[in-house]
Residue, then its C-alpha position, 0 to 999 in steps of 0.5 A: m526477445y521473449t515470446k508470449t508463451h515463454l513469458k507465460s511459462v517463466t511467470s508460471n514457473r516463477i510463481k510455483s517455485h516461490k509458493i513452496l518458499y511462501g509457506l515456510t517464510v510466512a509461517l516463520i513471520f507469523m511465529a515471530f509476531i506472535s512471539c513478539d506479542q506474547k513475550s516482552s523481549i523479541n530476542k527470545s524469538r529465534i528464527t533461523y534460515k539456511t541460505k545458499k552461500d554466494n561469494s557475497v553476503t547471503n541474506n534471506t529477504l522477504h519480497k514483501s511481507r509488509i504492512a498492508g501487504e505484499t506477497p512475500r518471496v525469499n530472495q537469496g543473495e545480496p541485500m536490495i535496490k535500482t538502475s536507469m530510468i526512462k523519462i517521458k513528458p508529463l501530459e499537458k494540462g487538459s490533455n486527453q492523450d490517455g483517453e481519460g481526460n474528458a471522462l475524469a473532467e466529467k467526474g470532477i478530476t482533470q489530468s493535471n491532478t486537480v480535483s473539483p467538487a461534485s454533486s451527489s447526482d454525478y455518482d451512483p449512491l449504490t457504490n457508497d452503500i456497498a462500501r458501508f455495507f462492507a464496513g458494517k455501517d448503517l444504511s438509509k431506508q432508500s438503499k438497495l441494500y437496506d433489507w439485507s442490512q436488517k437481517k440478524n446474521y448481518s447484525a452479528y457481522k456489524k458487531h464483530n467489525r465494530d468491536l475489532w475496530k474499536l479495540f485495535q484501530a480507532s485508538n491508534i488512528e486517533k494517536i497518529i492524527k494527533w501526532r501528525k498535527a504536531n509534527l508533520p508539515r501542513n503543506t505537502n504535495n497533492t500526490v502521495f506515493y505509497p510503494f509496497s502498500g498492498p491495500d493499506v488505506i488506513n495509515m496513508l490517510a491517517f498521515f496524509p488526509d488532504a492529498k488529491d491523488y494517492i498512488l499505491f502498488g503491491l503484488e496482490e491482484p486489484g480484484i474485481v469491482p464488488e457487486p453484491l446485488k448480483l449474488t444471493y444474500t447467502k453468498a453475499h453474507s459468506g463474502l462479508w466474512q471472507l472480507a473480515k478474515a482479510i482485514r483481521t490482522i491489520l486491525k490487530v497489529n497494524f499490518f497484514v501477515t502475508k500468509n493471510m493475504i495470499r489466502n484471503l485476497g485475490d479476485r474475489s468479489f468482496s475480499g479483493i484489493a478493491g473490496v478491502m479498500m472500500y471497507f477501510l474508506a467507509k470505516l474512516d467515514y469517507e464517501v466512496l463515489d466510484v470504483k473502476k478497473i484501470w490499466i497503465n498501457s505500454k505508453s505509461q498512460i492510464v486506460r479504462d478498457n481492456k481492448s488492447l490487453n494482449e500487450k504484455a506490458y499492461i499493468p492492471g489497477i483499480e481506481i477509487l474516487f472518494r471524499k470526506d463529505k459533500a462539501s469536500h473536494i474529490q480525492r483519487l486513489r489508484y492501486f496497481k499490481v506490479d513487481v518492481e524488482n529490477k529484472m521485472l521492470k524490464l518486462y514492465p518499462n512503463f511503470i517507472p515513467y508513469i510514476e515519474s509523470q506524477t511528480p512532485f509527490t510525497t512518499i510514505i513507506k511502511s513495513a517494506s521488507y527492507l527490499m530497498h536495502n538490496y543493492i542489486l534487486f530493487t535499485k530502480i524503485r529506490d532511486t525513483i523515490t529518492s530522486k522524485s520525492d519532496y518528502i519521505l516519511q518512513d520506518d527503518s524498512g524503507v530507503p537506507l539512511k545512508h542515501f539521505l546523508n548529504d546536503n539535499w535532505k533535512l532529517s527529523y527522527y521520531g521514536y525508538y530504534k535498536r535493530p529490526v525484528h529478528i527475521f530481518n536481523g541482517r538489516v541493522q543500521r548502526k548510523l540510524r541507531e546512533n542518530m535516533k538516540k541523539h536526535s529522536k524527538g521522543p517515542l511514538p505513541f502509536s504502532y507503526g511497522y514490524t515493531y508494532r508496539k507503541d513506544r518501540s516504533n520509529l519514523m524518519l521524515a526526510q525533507k528535500l532541500q535541493d532538487k538537482s535531479r528534476 
């Protein structure tokens, strides 16, 4: 048994030891991406790691320098994947067992994942005004933030964000939406699961805009619920530029560089996970209705207070309610900070049962650092994804192809695949290269994943035909 003191010590030492490796790892990643952008051939970028040699193959694997971010870690040893799972019964419809049923029902959401329309009077309009303020959007004269939005230096912030968005993201999103309408099934699940996501709301909603629930996780702290009016304007304006730094990379290359994530994300008022997600939702023209902290307790239930946070298994998160317009149904996004390496899930045995209770779901995976290619470290999360997903949309960094080569899956291939970017050279999938060459339905017109230039990205859609595991 671990004592609290021991757990704290182990966690602290673990973080310290990895920070030393972070600097080297993320610097090399950044150099690789810059090289990709400046030169036509990635083969000209030579990045080599010295790894300790085990009896088996020793490949350095980044623990999450993914799209929309995760804090990376260098893992030495075998590749990566999962073990046995604890099963719990999903809460029955209308149950208030986790303390959230009645509260959500009042907000238009029930425990059964059903989302109902709500009137504007049910929510504080300041929440949406804050999201729009972050995103450089116009505010009504009735807004408490209107006077701040009229200041000259805020106008410069608005222009900076508008120009970046127009130059790097607007076009990519439009291409994803057009491609999605032509290639993805219209009727997928009401729940979308996005593992190793960080705060990447953009790609999730571009591919799956109509789900009612979205579940994301990463290594970044959920952050605090932003309250700019509790600051002076000078401090608020400084916070806006911290936020701009945090989202700059994904607007350029469609993923977060981990080095920037570590430096710019955290518990800060604006540039934490909550603030970044609010920014993206407003940029995508969603109305942000409510933002609050949540936790998964030791019984794999959602709770909304921290009265029992001395329990070591509590998993912190943030919940955001949003909608496309006043006539639309409310959608719910939940992000959790959790490490899903097998040994860490022993300390947090409540996470996998919570995910299993949300089935059926569709999974989207992007720039996942090939973690689930490891046959020792990340098997639990991989097995949960393959056993509980009806659809999986992923690039080559997700679940290895060989786990789909059976009668349970119908596979569709899109784009181009030759090999991973140089830093992940040991994760080549020859069968995927063969299948992509034979069966690809054409190049992708947008960037996705580490090979972020259009016409060089890849996607595979796996549709489950039989589900013997449920």
